[in-house]
C-alpha positions in Angstrom: 64.7 9.4 -35.5 61.3 8.0 -35.0 58.2 9.5 -36.4 54.5 9.6 -35.3 51.7 10.4 -37.7 48.0 10.6 -36.8 44.7 10.4 -38.5 41.5 12.0 -37.3 40.5 10.9 -33.7 37.3 9.0 -33.2 34.6 11.5 -32.3 33.1 9.4 -29.6 36.3 8.2 -28.0 36.3 8.8 -24.2 39.1 11.0 -23.0 40.0 10.4 -19.3 42.0 12.9 -17.3 45.3 11.7 -18.6 46.8 9.2 -21.1 46.1 5.5 -20.6 49.8 4.7 -21.3 52.7 7.1 -21.6 56.2 6.3 -22.8 59.0 8.7 -21.8 62.4 8.9 -23.4 62.7 5.1 -24.1 66.0 3.8 -25.4 67.1 0.2 -26.1 70.2 -1.4 -27.5 70.6 -4.9 -28.9 73.9 -6.5 -29.9 75.7 -3.1 -29.4 73.2 -1.6 -31.9 70.7 1.1 -30.9 67.2 0.0 -31.8 65.6 3.3 -30.7 66.5 6.2 -28.5 64.6 9.1 -27.0 61.3 7.5 -27.9 58.2 9.2 -26.3 54.6 8.8 -27.1 51.1 8.5 -25.4 48.3 6.1 -26.0 44.8 7.3 -25.0 41.6 5.4 -24.5 39.8 5.3 -27.8 42.8 5.0 -30.0 44.8 2.5 -32.1 48.6 2.9 -32.5 50.3 1.1 -35.3 54.0 0.4 -34.8 55.7 0.3 -38.2 59.2 -0.2 -39.4 61.5 -2.5 -41.3 62.5 -5.9 -40.1 65.0 -5.6 -37.2 63.9 -2.0 -36.3 62.8 -3.1 -32.9 59.0 -3.4 -33.2 58.7 -6.7 -31.3 61.3 -5.6 -28.7 59.2 -2.4 -28.1 56.1 -4.4 -27.5 57.8 -6.8 -25.1 59.2 -3.8 -23.2 55.8 -2.2 -22.9 54.4 -5.5 -21.5 57.1 -6.0 -18.9 58.7 -8.9 -20.8 62.0 -7.2 -21.5 63.9 -5.1 -19.0 66.8 -4.2 -21.2 65.9 -0.5 -21.7 66.2 3.0 -20.3 63.3 5.3 -19.9 59.9 5.3 -18.1 56.6 3.7 -18.8 53.6 5.3 -17.2 50.2 3.5 -16.7 47.2 5.6 -15.8 49.5 8.3 -14.4 51.8 6.0 -12.4 55.0 4.1 -13.2 54.5 0.5 -14.2 57.2 -0.3 -11.7 54.6 0.7 -9.0 51.5 -0.6 -10.7 52.6 -3.8 -12.2 49.7 -5.9 -10.9 47.0 -3.6 -12.1 48.7 -3.0 -15.4 49.1 -6.7 -16.2 45.6 -7.3 -15.1 44.3 -4.8 -17.7 46.5 -5.9 -20.5 46.1 -8.5 -23.3 49.3 -9.4 -25.1 49.6 -11.5 -28.3 53.1 -12.4 -29.2 54.4 -13.0 -32.7 53.6 -16.7 -32.6 50.0 -18.1 -32.6 49.1 -18.5 -28.9 47.3 -21.8 -29.0 48.0 -25.2 -27.6 47.8 -27.4 -30.7 46.9 -30.5 -28.7 43.7 -28.8 -27.3 40.6 -28.0 -29.2 39.6 -24.4 -30.0 37.0 -24.6 -27.2 39.5 -26.0 -24.7 42.0 -23.3 -25.6 39.4 -20.5 -25.0 38.1 -22.1 -21.9 41.6 -22.0 -20.4 42.7 -18.6 -21.6 39.5 -16.7 -21.0 39.1 -18.3 -17.6 42.3 -16.6 -16.4 40.6 -13.2 -16.6 36.9 -13.7 -16.1 34.2 -16.2 -15.5 32.9 -17.6 -18.8 30.4 -20.2 -19.9 30.7 -22.4 -22.9 28.1 -20.5 -24.9 30.1 -17.4 -24.8 33.1 -19.3 -26.0 31.1 -21.0 -28.8 29.8 -17.6 -29.8 33.3 -16.2 -30.0 34.5 -19.0 -32.1 31.5 -18.7 -34.4 32.2 -15.0 -34.8 35.7 -15.7 -36.2 34.5 -18.3 -38.6 35.2 -21.5 -36.6 31.7 -22.9 -36.3 32.0 -26.6 -36.7 35.6 -26.7 -35.6 35.1 -26.2 -31.9 36.0 -29.8 -30.9 38.8 -30.4 -33.5 42.3 -30.6 -32.1 44.1 -27.4 -33.2 46.9 -29.4 -34.9 44.3 -30.5 -37.5 43.5 -26.8 -38.4 45.2 -24.6 -40.9 47.6 -21.9 -39.8 44.9 -19.3 -40.5 42.4 -21.2 -38.5 44.8 -21.5 -35.6 45.3 -17.7 -35.7 41.5 -17.3 -35.6 41.4 -19.4 -32.4 43.9 -17.0 -30.9 41.9 -13.9 -32.1 38.7 -15.2 -30.7 40.2 -14.3 -27.3 39.8 -10.7 -28.2 36.1 -11.0 -28.1 36.2 -12.4 -24.6 38.9 -10.3 -22.9 38.0 -7.5 -20.5 41.4 -5.9 -20.9 41.5 -2.2 -21.8 44.8 -2.3 -23.6 45.5 -4.8 -26.4 49.1 -5.2 -27.5 49.2 -7.3 -30.7 52.3 -8.4 -32.6 51.5 -9.2 -36.3 48.0 -10.5 -35.6 47.1 -10.3 -39.4 49.7 -13.0 -40.3 48.1 -16.0 -42.2 44.6 -14.5 -42.2 42.6 -14.4 -45.4 40.9 -11.3 -46.8 37.6 -11.8 -44.9 39.4 -12.4 -41.6 41.6 -9.3 -42.1 38.6 -7.1 -42.6 36.9 -8.7 -39.5 40.0 -8.1 -37.3 40.2 -4.5 -38.5 36.6 -4.0 -37.4 37.3 -5.7 -34.0 40.2 -3.4 -33.3 38.1 -0.3 -34.3 35.2 -1.5 -32.2 37.5 -1.9 -29.2 38.8 1.6 -29.5 35.3 3.0 -30.1 34.2 1.3 -26.9 36.9 3.0 -24.8 39.8 0.6 -25.2 43.2 1.1 -26.8 45.3 -1.0 -29.2 49.0 -1.1 -29.9 49.7 -3.3 -33.0 52.6 -4.2 -35.2 51.7 -5.1 -38.8 52.9 -4.6 -42.3 49.2 -4.5 -43.3 48.0 -1.0 -44.1 45.3 -0.1 -41.6 42.5 2.3 -42.3 40.3 3.2 -39.4 39.3 6.1 -37.3 41.4 7.1 -34.3 44.6 5.5 -35.9 48.1 6.9 -35.4 51.3 5.4 -36.6 54.7 5.2 -35.0 57.6 4.4 -37.4 60.8 3.0 -35.9 64.2 3.2 -37.5 63.7 6.4 -39.5 66.8 8.6 -40.0 
């Protein structure tokens, strides 16, 4: 049995005519073991949903299913009132997914990484990219090859993309890994700001989140 708990919704969160994302009766097996079954939930604009659960409970698998990267499931995923099977192009175009690994090319510099990734979704200039890197504490490292950076700094390069993405839905798998205390607080604020501005976030993390408009879905509960 899976469990959803909620905190108070953000008072200024915009509420459209229906959920942004709706999951209906989702089930998935792996290696002849049921990860989750009969899973249903909704994600509205203005909210953050934390996916919790022990290792092996299916958190990453669930995110990959939601993003169309895993088709080994039963059930239905609805985006803005229509099945993602019918709206795949618009869904992917309004989605930003961060996998479990740091999404940077270590040969490139932070600036080059952002120039490539941000340019896939919008027209950007280098000043916007430099501002995003400065905001995550990478001023002075813009032209350093990423392989020379620490693991935490590489994660910050990836997270700078959040400040540039026009996507409504962010799906983030363990984005707090390797971050120091200051960066954790900054990322929490970035997620809260995105929700307050009308976006939505689905995030897996062992970190205890405290923010308005937060709900939690725990996998693997009996």
